[in-house]
PLY file of the C-alpha trace (Angstrom):
ply
format ascii 1.0
element vertex 129
property float x
property float y
property float z
element edge 128
property int vertex1
property int vertex2
end_header
26.32 -33.25 -26.51
27.60 -30.12 -24.71
25.95 -27.79 -27.31
22.61 -29.58 -26.68
22.81 -29.01 -22.91
23.87 -25.41 -23.44
20.83 -24.84 -25.63
18.43 -26.53 -23.21
19.86 -24.42 -20.37
19.52 -21.12 -22.37
15.89 -21.98 -23.36
14.97 -22.72 -19.68
16.67 -19.40 -18.66
14.90 -17.56 -21.29
11.55 -19.02 -20.08
12.23 -18.05 -16.48
13.19 -14.60 -17.37
10.19 -13.86 -19.54
8.06 -14.32 -16.26
9.80 -11.54 -14.46
7.48 -8.82 -15.59
4.63 -10.51 -13.84
6.37 -9.71 -10.49
6.25 -5.92 -11.30
2.70 -5.71 -9.98
3.89 -5.56 -6.36
6.17 -2.66 -6.94
5.58 0.86 -5.66
6.92 2.54 -8.89
3.72 4.77 -9.07
4.42 6.39 -5.68
6.89 9.03 -4.76
8.82 7.42 -1.98
11.25 10.39 -1.77
8.56 12.79 -0.66
6.28 11.29 2.01
3.36 13.43 3.32
0.99 13.26 6.15
-2.81 13.74 5.51
-5.54 14.12 8.12
-9.16 13.45 7.43
-12.39 11.45 8.10
-12.61 7.84 6.98
-15.31 7.11 4.44
-14.64 3.51 3.81
-12.26 0.84 5.13
-12.18 -2.10 2.62
-10.52 -5.13 4.43
-10.11 -7.13 1.07
-7.42 -8.88 -0.75
-4.99 -8.27 -2.39
-4.60 -4.87 -0.70
-6.68 -3.26 2.09
-7.85 0.20 1.04
-8.64 3.17 3.27
-10.66 6.00 1.81
-10.85 9.33 3.56
-12.01 12.90 3.05
-9.41 15.54 3.50
-9.56 19.24 3.33
-7.03 20.82 1.09
-5.36 24.24 1.77
-8.44 26.10 0.38
-10.85 24.15 2.53
-12.14 21.93 -0.35
-12.71 18.34 0.41
-10.61 16.02 -1.44
-11.32 12.25 -1.63
-8.14 10.14 -0.99
-7.48 6.63 -1.48
-4.69 4.85 0.56
-3.46 1.39 -0.27
-1.83 -0.87 2.34
-0.70 -4.57 2.46
-2.91 -7.62 2.47
-5.13 -8.35 5.47
-2.82 -11.17 6.45
0.14 -9.13 6.62
-1.73 -6.30 8.40
-2.94 -8.78 11.02
0.76 -9.68 11.73
1.35 -5.98 12.24
-1.30 -5.69 14.82
-4.38 -4.59 12.66
-7.92 -6.02 12.82
-10.76 -5.62 10.23
-12.63 -3.55 13.08
-9.80 -1.20 14.04
-10.61 1.48 11.57
-14.15 2.67 11.44
-16.19 5.02 8.98
-16.16 8.53 10.62
-12.92 8.08 12.36
-10.70 11.24 12.23
-7.16 9.70 11.37
-3.84 10.89 10.43
-1.89 8.98 7.67
1.67 9.22 6.79
2.00 7.93 3.13
3.90 8.08 -0.08
1.82 9.97 -2.59
1.20 9.16 -6.27
3.82 10.55 -8.61
1.02 12.01 -10.90
-0.42 14.04 -8.21
-3.69 12.20 -7.81
-5.19 11.91 -4.40
-3.77 8.37 -3.98
-0.98 6.93 -1.80
0.65 3.94 -0.07
0.38 4.04 3.70
3.51 4.04 5.99
1.66 4.69 9.33
-1.91 5.51 10.58
-2.71 7.20 13.70
-6.17 6.50 15.33
-8.36 8.91 17.08
-7.08 7.40 20.40
-3.54 8.10 19.35
-2.74 4.61 18.66
-0.30 4.11 15.70
-0.54 1.30 13.36
2.31 0.57 10.86
3.22 -1.94 8.43
5.96 -3.93 10.34
5.18 -7.39 11.79
5.00 -7.36 15.47
7.38 -9.59 17.54
5.83 -12.39 19.49
0 1
1 2
2 3
3 4
4 5
5 6
6 7
7 8
8 9
9 10
10 11
11 12
12 13
13 14
14 15
15 16
16 17
17 18
18 19
19 20
20 21
21 22
22 23
23 24
24 25
25 26
26 27
27 28
28 29
29 30
30 31
31 32
32 33
33 34
34 35
35 36
36 37
37 38
38 39
39 40
40 41
41 42
42 43
43 44
44 45
45 46
46 47
47 48
48 49
49 50
50 51
51 52
52 53
53 54
54 55
55 56
56 57
57 58
58 59
59 60
60 61
61 62
62 63
63 64
64 65
65 66
66 67
67 68
68 69
69 70
70 71
71 72
72 73
73 74
74 75
75 76
76 77
77 78
78 79
79 80
80 81
81 82
82 83
83 84
84 85
85 86
86 87
87 88
88 89
89 90
90 91
91 92
92 93
93 94
94 95
95 96
96 97
97 98
98 99
99 100
100 101
101 102
102 103
103 104
104 105
105 106
106 107
107 108
108 109
109 110
110 111
111 112
112 113
113 114
114 115
115 116
116 117
117 118
118 119
119 120
120 121
121 122
122 123
123 124
124 125
125 126
126 127
127 128
């Protein structure tokens, strides 16, 4: 009987562990969290959608060429709890974004902080009530 229970336990544990790779989707392994950068540019799109809000902006590089950046954030629900609204960022806004860039060098990043033209700062931390 003890052997039977042990085998059932091991089978259940194996089934639970096989589902762990599904949780990897929400990691930030593609981003270089050791080297955050700040970019400044003009918002071309603000996509308030699930599962992640996206900010697209045009940024001039060191040579004056326009680079089209895509910046990922959290879900709309989490951003609302951090003080964001779906109207807070507008196309044409000149913003500054502190982010962790993609490790592969593409113009993609994960937002840490956004500074609006008014100087208001928006982060990812939930606000205290």
